[in-house]
N, C-alpha and C positions, 0 to 999 in steps of 0.2 A: 711746260704744260703739266697740269695735274693728271695723275692716272687714277681713273675711277672704275671700280668694278660694279657691275649691275647684276643683281640677283632678282630675277622675276619669279613670280609664283602666285598661287592663290592665297597662301598663308592663312589657311582655314582649319586650324589656327597655326600661327608661327610656333615652331618647336625648336628643341635644342640642337637638332641636326642642321637646321637652317642657320642658326647662330654659329655653330662650329664651322660650317662651310664658309660663311662670310669672314670669320676671323682667320681661317686658313688662307683664304685668298688675299686678305689684307697683308698678312705677314709673308706668305709664300711667293706672291707675285710682286711684292714691294709697292702696293697701292697706297695712295693717299687717303682713299675713302672707299667703302663699299656701300652702295645704296640699295636698300630693299624696296622692290617695286611691286606692290600688290596689284594684281590684275583686277580690272573692273568687271568685265564679262568675258572670261576666257572662252574663245570660240571652239576649242577642242574638248571641252569637258562640261559636265552637268552643272546646274546652278549651285551656287555656294550657299552654305548655311548661315554664316555670319555676314552681317551687312558690311559694305565697304568701310563705313565709319568705325565699326567694331574691330575689323581686321587692322585698320590703321592704329587704333588705340592700343591693340595688343602688341603691335610691332614697336610702338613708342615705349611701352612698358618694358619690352624684352631687351631693347638696345640701350636703354637709359644709362646703364653702367659701363658701356663699352665704347670708349673713344674710337673714332674712325668709322663707326657704323651710323647710317642715317636712313630716314624714311624718305622715299620719293613717291608722292601720291599722285603723280600726273596721270597715271592710267585710270585710277578710280574717279578722277575729276572729269574724264572724257566720257561722252555718251556713246552707246553702241558697243559692239564686240571689240575686244582688246586685241590689237595686232602689234607685235613687237616692232615691226618695221616703222609703224606710225610714231611709236614712242621714240625710236632712234632719230627719226627726222626732226622731232621737236626738241631734242636735247640741245643745250647751249654748246656752241662749237669750240669753246675754250678749254677742252679737256680731251685726253685720249681715253677711250672707253673700252672695257673688256666685258663681254657677256659671259656670265658664269652659268654653267649648266652641268647636270649629272649625265653620266654615260648612258643612262636609260633614255634621256632626251636626244642624245647624239644620234642614236639609231633612226629616229624619225624626224631629224632636223630638216630634211629636204621636203617634208610635208608642210612646213611652216609657210605662211603667206609671205611671198616675195623674199624667200630665204637667201637668194643670191645677193640681193641688195643688203640684207643684214650683214653677210660676211664681208661686204665691201666697206661697210661703215664701222664695224667694231672687230676687235680681236675676239677669239673664242678660247675659253679656258674650261677644261672638262675635269670633273671630279669622278673618281671611281665609284661604281655601284655594283653590288654583288650580282653576278650573272650577266653583266653588261660589258661589251667590248669597248675599248678606248680607240678602236680603229674607226675612222670616219667612213661613212658610206662612200662609194666610188664617186658619185656626183659632187659631194662636198669636198672630197680630197682633191678632185680636179679643179674645182673653183678656188680652193685655197692655194693650190700650186700656181694657177694663173695670176693670182693677186700677189704672190710672193709672201703669203701669210703662213704661219705655223700654228697648228693646234697646240695650245699650252696645256700641260697636265697640272692639275691642282694637287698639291701635297695634302691629301685628305684621307683620314682613316674613317671609312664608312661607318655609320651608326644605324642600327636596326630600328629606326624610328619612322613612322609614317603617319601623316595627318588623318588618313582614313581609319587607321587602327586607333588613334587617339580619340577620334570622334565616337567610334564604336565603344571604347572603354568608358568615355564620359557618359554616353547614353545609358550605360548599365551601372553607373555609379562605381566604377572600378578605379583604383588609384592610377595616376599619371605623373606622379611626383618626379620620376626619373626621366620624363620625356618633355616636360614643359617648364619654363622658368616660373618660379613661385608667383611673381606679380601677375603673370598671365593666368595661372590657375585661379588666383583670387578674383581676377576680372571675370573669368568664365563663370565662376560660382555666383558672383554678385549679379551678373546679367542673365543667369540661367540659360547659358548657351549650350547647344549640342545635346539637349535632353529631348526625348521623344514626347 
């Protein structure tokens, strides 16, 4: 069976830390592929600035030169709020899946809709984030133990890159060359994204 990593997010826009995390998972976890899953309407955050089509376009441009990375647009094709568990239910059953997340997301994982079903369907691999613990919350630790699952740690050197800071810099015409792939920067400029 293929081993596939799933990296969800708003990707508003996709940036170099996303790509480094995906590549790290590909190599470090011995995966056949990492799929980037842009969210349609993330239920735990404010509306996104780029459209679903624009975010998918930017991901395609960002991963074009990296074998093993792929776009999975199933969440943006679905109407209504985006719930991870619904995505997992709809995935083809012919692969083993690992959900990739940052340590900052680990702390609030038990607030995710149907989180216990999520951990029963996929493995979890966590990347370090500054100031965030790699220790799962007690309820998650107990659920993993019941299932005989282990929380995998991603060999990832954290990068001080955030999409909100990138959007702020773009709105003020500040450089972002060290934070975004060049084709994504060109796309943002061509489509006049993230400008007030």
